[in-house]
N, C-alpha and C positions, 0 to 999 in steps of 0.2 A: 842402558838403564831405562826402565819404564818411568815416564814422568808422572807426577802426582797431581791430584786435584784437591784443592781446598774447598770443601762443600759448603762452607759457611764462614763469611768474614764480613766485617763492616768497614769497607775501604773509606767511606766518607767520614768516619770518625777519627782517622789518623791525622796527626798534624801534617802540614804540607811537606815539611822536610822529611818526615818519616815516610810519607807516602812515596815521595820521589825515590828515596832509598830502597823501599820495598819493590817498586815497579822496575827498578834497574837491576834487580837481582833475582830473576825468576827463571833462570836457566833450567832448573830441575822441576819446574811447575808447568803443567799443561794448561790448567785453567783455574780461575778463582770465581766463586759464586758470591757476589756481594749482595747483601740483603739491606732493606731500607727501613727507616724508623717512622717516616711520615712523608708528606708530599715533597717538602724541600729536600729531604734525604734522597728520595727517588730521583729527583732532577740532578742532584749532585752526583749520585752514582752513575747516571747516564753520561754525564760529562767526563767522569773519570774513565769510564769504559771506552770512551773515544780515543784514549791513549794507546790501547792495545787490544787486539782481538782475543786475548786470553781472558778478559773479564766478561762475565755473564751476569746480568742484573735481574734481581727479583724486586717486586714492588709490594709494599704493604704498610702496616701501621703497628709498630712494636707495642706490646701490651703493658710494658713496665713504665707507663706514663699516664697522665690524665687522659680521660676519654675526649675525643674531639667533639665539637658541637655538630649539629646536623648539617649545617651549611658546609663546614670543612670536610665532613665525611662524604657528602655528595660530590664535592669538588674533587676529592681524591679518587673516588670510584669512577667518576666520569673521565678523569685524566688517565687512569689505568686502562679503561676500555679503549681510549683513543690511542694509547701507546702499547697495547698488548703485543704487537709484533716486535717490540724492542725488549721484551722480557722473556725469561725462561720459566718463571714461577711467580706465584703469589707468596710474599714473605718479607719480613718476618711478622707473623701474626700469632695470636694465642691468648693466654690468660696471665694476669699479673701476680704470680706467686710471691715474688720477693717484695713487691710494692705492698702487698697485703700483710706481709710480715712486719713491715715498718708502720703500716697504718691498718690495724685490725678492723677499724670501723668502715673501711672501704667496701662498698657494695659490689658484688660480682656480676649481678644481673646484666648491667649495661655492657660489660666486657663480653659476656657470653653472647649477647645479641649481636654485637659488632663482629665477633668471630664467626657467628653463623652466616652473616652476610658475606664474609670473606670466603667461607666454605662454598657458598652458593656461587660466588663470583668465579672461584677456581673451576667449579663444575661447568659454569656457563662458557668460560673461555677455554676449557679443556687444558688447564695448566696444573702442574703439581703445586702442592701447598706446603710451605716451610713453617713449622710450628714451634712455638715456645710454650711448652706445657710439661711441667714436671710434677712428680709425686701425685697427690690426689687430683690435681687438675687434669692429668692425662686421661683419666676415665671420663671426665666431662667432655673432653675433646673427642675421644673415641665415640661417645654417644652421638655427637654431632656428625662425625664422619659417616658413621653407620646409618644414621637417619637419612642422610642425603646420598648414600651410596657413592661416597668419594673414597677411593682406595689409594690414590697416588699421594701419600702423605709422608712427610719427612719430619720426624721429631728430633730437633737438634739438641745436642748436649743433654740427652735424656737421663733422668733419674726417676726410679719408681719401684713399686713392689713387684714381686714375682708374678702375681696374677695378672696385673696390667701388662707386664712384659710379655706374657704368653698370649694375651688377647691381641696386643699390637702385632706380634710376630705372626699369629694365625691370620690376621687381617691383611698381611702383606705390607705393613707400614715399614718404612726405613728409619733407622736411627743413625746418628753420627756421634763420635767421641772426640774430645779435644786432647791436647797434650797432657791433661791431668790423668789420663790413663796410665801414665808412667809412674804415678805415685799414689793414686787414690784407689784403695781396695774396692770400693763400691763400683767404680767404673770398670775395673778389671773383671769383677764378677759378672757385670753386665755383658761384657765382650764374650765371656765364656758361655753365657746363656743364649745369646741372640744368634739367629741364623747368619752365617758369614755372608750369604748372598743378599742380605738386607742391611749391611753395615757400610757406613762411610766414615771418613775422617775429616776433621775441620780444625780451625784454630779459634774461631769467634773473635779474632783480632779486631781491635787492639787490646782486648781483655788480657791482663797479665796473668802469668802462671807462676807457681812456686816450684819447689824441688830444683831440678837442674836448670830451670828456666828463670829462676829468681833474678829480678833486676834487668832482664833482657826484654827488648822490644819484641812483641809477638810477631812472628814472621811465618809465612806458609812453609818454609823449610823445616819448621819444628815438627811437621807431619812425619818426617823421617824417623824421629824418635818414637812417635806413636806407632808407626808401622813395625819398628823393631820390637816394641813391647808386645804388640798384638801377636807377632810371630812367635814370641816366647810363650805367651799364654795359650796359644792354639797348637803349638808344636808344628808349625808350618814355616817354610822358608820366607824370608822377607820378600823375595821376588814373587812368590805366590800371593802373599797378602797384598802387596802394592798393586798387582795386576787385578786381583779380585775387586778390591775397593774402588780402584779407578774405573773398572768396567761397570760396577754398580752405579757410580755417579753418572757415567755416560748414559746408561740405560734409563735411570730414573728421570734425568733431566732432558733426555733425547738430544744429547750433545753430538 
């Protein structure tokens, strides 16, 4: 059986007992790409990665939180440069869609400026960039990527309109889908639209899911269900799908 790769997970956000359970049950998993929230998260993910060579780490600042002050930003960027050899990507970075829904008064400009700095850092370090950008925010991110000629971009758990989807596909950007592809029509339609050679799968754990996963701890093995659903949507065998998406992750992250 071809082993799978979880292209986006937050290992540092699991409770200690859950993390130990997860790491002890990875027989069907080739690799996990764990993304970071902030500097402390980066350091914690590095510590977790020391437990197994299956874990690959990305460094960044998650946008669904308050902006860091300038001193904290400089500290993070300096630390990333110093530890660039220990990461495979910049991430998770992007724009605060859900935070703005909760706080409509939140100004976007500072987040766009921070994201542009991360785009430039990814280009400087020649690393892929893992993005949190959904719906209308995705077009803003596409503008930044195009402005700086950065093409190695991964939009995780993407949702958006058809014109943005076509733009992203034409630019060669990758997307990934979570286990909600098993029950969300919007995500199923996205899979049918997007080029299969630019598709990855993820869990975004420990984020919980509904449908057949209700009440269960999010685990990378849930990718098996995503693969099964994608194979039905595209009328391809599960073996074909798992091989293609695994090879997509390997190619994108140079694993």
